[in-house]
N, C-alpha and C positions, 0 to 999 in steps of 0.2 A: 648701308650698314652690311658689312660682310664679316665672315669669321676671321678673327685675329688669332694668329698662332702665338703661343706663349712658350718660353722656355720650360721644359718639364720640371715640375716640382717647385717653381719659383714662388716664394712666400709673398702674398699680396697684403694679407692682414695678419697681425699677430696680437694675441693677448698674453701678456707676461706678468704672472703673479697677480692677476686682477682679482680684487675682492669688492663686494658691494654689501653694505648694510644701511638700513634706513633708521635704526634705532640705537646703533652703536653696540648692539649685543648679538642679534641674530644675523648670521651671514646668508644672504640670498644667493650670492655667488662666492665660492671660496677657493682661493689660490688657483685661479684658472690660467693654464698655459695651453694655448691653442694656436696653431699655424694654419691659416687658410691659404690654399694654393691659388695662384692666379688662373682664372678661367674655369674653376671648378664649381660644381653645384654641391654645396655643403648644407645639409639639414641639421638643425638643432631640434632634437626630439626628446620629449619627456612629459611626465604628467604635469598637471597644473601645480604652480608653485616650485618647480624644479630649478628655476633660474634661467631657462632658455630665452624667454622674452626680455628679461632684464639685460642679458648679454647683447641682444639685438639693439635695444634702446641705448645702451652705452656706446655701441659701435655707430649708431645713427647720430649720437650727440644729444639725445633728449634726456639722458641720465649721465651722471659723472661717476667714474669709479671711486670708491673709498680709498683704495690703494692699488698699486700696480700701474702698468702702462699698456695702452692700446696703440699700435702702430699701423699706419696705412702707408704702403710703399716705403717702409723704413722710418717714416716721420712720426713722432709722438703726436697724437691728435686728442689727448684727454681734454684739453681746454679749447679745442677748435669748435666754433659754433656750427650747427648742422648745415647751414647754407654754404659753408665754405669747404665742405668735405666732398663735394661732387658725387654724392651717393643717391641713387634712386630708391624710392620707398613704395611698396604696395601694401595696403592694409586690407583687413577683412571687410570693413564697411565701405571700401572703395575711396571714401574721402574726396569725392568729386564736388566741385562748386555747383550747387543747384541752379544758381541764377546765370550761369555761363553755358554756352553751347559746348558741344563736344570739342569743336575746333578751338574755342576760346580756352577751354580747360587745358588743352595741349599747348596753347600759346604761352600760357601763364609762366611756367618755369623757364621758358626761353626769354620772355620779356624782362623777367627779374634779372636774368644774366645780361640784359641789355645787347642782345644780338641784333644785327641789322634786319629790317622787316623782310627782305627777300630770303634771307637765311631761315628766318622763322617759318615763313610760309612753306619752303621747301622741306624743312625738317618735319613739320606737322603733317604734311601730305604723305611723306615717306613713312612716318610712324603709323598713320591710319591705315595705309596700305599693308603694312607689316602685320597688323592684327585683323586684316580683311574686313575693315569697317569704313573704307574710303567714302562710301555713299552716305554715311550718317553724320557727317561733320557738322551739319546745321541743326541737329536735334539737341534737346536738352536731356540731361541724365534721367529724369523721371520718365522720359519717353522710350527709354531703352529697357530691355530685359536685364535680369541679374547677370547673365553670362556676358552680355554686351557691355554692361557697366564695368565688369571686371576686366574685359579686354581693353577698354579705354583707360582704366587705371594703370594697366600694365604698359600701354603705349605712352602715357604721361610719364611713367618712371623711366622709360627708355629714350624719350624724345631728345634729351639734351646730351646723349651719348655718354652716360655715366660709365665708369669702369667697374662699379660695384653696385649691385642691386639688392636691397633687403626686402624680404617678404614675410609679413606677419600673419599667419593663418589666412592667406589670401583667398582660399577656396571654401572656407567654412560655411559661407551662406548659400552655397549652390547645392542643387539636388545631386544625387549620386551619379547619374549618367553624365550630366554636364561637368561635374567635378572631375570625373575620370577623363573626359575629353580634354578639359583644360590642363590637366596634369601633363599629358603628352604634348599639348601645344606649347606650354611654357618651356618644357624641356627641349623641344625641337628648336624654339626660338633662341634659347640660351646657348645651345650648341652652335647654331648658325652665327650668332654674334660674338661668341667667345667671351662673353661678359662673366664676371664672377658673381655668383648668386649665394646669398646666405638666407635660408628658408626656415621659418619656425612653424612647427606643427606638433600636435599631440597624436596625429593619425599615423599609425605605424605602416599601413599599407601605402599611404601616400608617400611616406619617406622612402620606402623600398623601391617604389615605382620611379621616383624622380631623381634620386641622389647619386652623385659619384661617391660621396662619403657621407656617413651619418654619425653625429656625436650624440650619444645617449646621455641625458642629464638625469640626475636624481639628487635632491637635497643640495643643489648648488655645485655639484661635482660631476665632471664627465666620467661616466662609468666605462665607457668604451667608445673609441672612434675608429671606424673601419668602413670598407665598402659594404654594400647591402648583403652580398652573398656570405662574406666572412662573418658579419654580425649575426646573421640568421643561423648559419651552420655551426659556427664556433663561438658562441657567447662567452664573454670573459668571466661572467659571474651570474649568480642566481637572478639578480634583478634584471639584467639584460635578457636572459633566457625567458623570463616570464613576461617582459614588457614587449618584446619583438615577437610577433606571430603567436601561435598557439603552442603550449608547452604542457607536457606530462611530467610530473615530479614524483620520483620514487625515493624514499629515504632509507638509509642503511649506514653501515659501518665498514670502513676500508679494512680488509683483512691482510692484504698483501699488495705490493706495488712491484711491477716488473717492466722496466722501460717506460713506454708511454701508456701501458695498460695497468689496470688495478682489478683485484677481485673484491667484490663488495657483498657483504651478507645483508640482504634486505631485512627490514623489520618483520617481515612475514617468515623469515628463516631461510628462504631461497638464496642461492648464490648466483651472481652474474658477473660477467666481465665487462668493464667499461673503459673508455679512454679518459685519460687524465685531462681535466680542464685546468683551473687554477690549482696551485699546489695543495694536495690533500694527502697527508701522510698516513702510514699504518695506524690503526687504532682510532682514527679520527672519524667523526660523523660526516656524512656527505649526502648531498641531494643529487640524484641522477636525473638528468634532463633528456628528454627524447621527443622529437616532433611526431605529431599524429600520423603523418604520411610515411614516416620511417619505420613503422611497425607492420610486420607481416602477419597474416592470418592463415591458419590451418595449413593447407598444402604448401603455400608460399613460405611458411615458417620453417619448413623441414631443414633447410640448409643453414639456418641461423645458429650461431654459437650459443645464444641465450634463448631458451624456450620456456615459457611459463604457461601454466594452465589457468583457465578462468571461465566465466559464464557471461553470455551475451545478455545485457540488461536493457539495451535500447538500440534500435536501428532507424536511422533517418536517411531517406533516399533524396539525393541532391542532384539527379541527372547523371553527371559524369562520375560521381563518386558517392560512396556511402559513409556516413558517420556512424561509427559503431562504438557504443559505450560498453566496455568490458570491465567486469568485476574480477580482480585477481584475488589470490589467497590473501588473507588478512583484511579483506573487504576494501582494499584499495582500488579505486576506479580510475581507468585510463580511457582516453578518447583516441580512436583509430580512424584515420581517413584511408579508405580502401577503394581502388578502382571498381566501379559498378560492374563493368563487363566481366571481371574475374569472379565476383562474389555474389552477384544477384541471385536470389533464391537458393543459395548454397547453405544458409543457416538461418535460424529464426531466434526470436527472443526467448531466453531461457535455456538455449542450447549450450552445452559444454564446448569450449573452443580453445585452441592453442594460439598463443601469440609469440612471434619471434622478433628479436632485435639484435642486430649485429653490434659488437662492441664499439665500432667506429661511430655508430649513431646514438650511442648511450654515453653521455658526457658527465663525468663526476665533478661536481662543483662544491665549494664550501657553502654550508648553509648560510642564509641571510641572517644578520643579527637578530636574535630572539626567536629564530626558527627551530 
């Protein structure tokens, strides 16, 4: 198994106008249009009930779209049974057969495909070596740790050389350190093999770590699909800004728009300059989004176009950085992540403080419905 080069941007899987309802009224997935590129690692990210897992199950063949088409290599697969789609699956609960050894678990998908015995043995050994568990082939799943079981589940999904692998919260049962290790391992393996991976998670940091692109779902609709950096730094709307990473929200009214910048009068009465996110016109309400690490404090704030006064309400020391809760005028509180080396012992709880935000780091977005 070596890396396969693919034509740049070639569509491997597409959802075209796909909808899914179970009761004929509530749409779990609504009018989904999504093109998944061959060889990419795409993550479907969103809260529980947002439709991401339903999309994965429709692609796997365990659910049927109510309307629309799902295509694999250009062919409609809506009615194709799961075993004929040549798709590998990895689940959170591993789904290993407890009465079979590790090697027998890996042989199973190959024997179902009626491969010659010599080919089966070769592929099983290769898959075990790939996940660095070649010595454990004769053990049973219950004799393995959680991390080892997850590796075996991954090897079983890859053993028959599928062109597409689907992963449904595969690392959810692992502890934090092992989970982070497996994130990198899966990503390295995916790059090496050149296989297309569609990965479902509700864990934003996992999505940012592993993905080429992330599709953020809410209420059955993709809110934004982009590479991790764009998604984090340029959220398309209020939902994405709040769901991806940590976010501070300041509310106000747009007073004027000039090019890509706007002047906003905050509800506290202060005026700031911000960059335009989705279209917000003059006189409209807006929510300004800014990341905690993009806010400068005291001396570091002097060169910023926007400077606001406030009071330190809480300081948490986290080794390399401080988390500083600042109360601005109007009693609005924001969270600031500041490098510890710059600020340690420079201010204390209750002190007056200046915060600075550059317009490029302050993003004006339309308020979410009902906000």
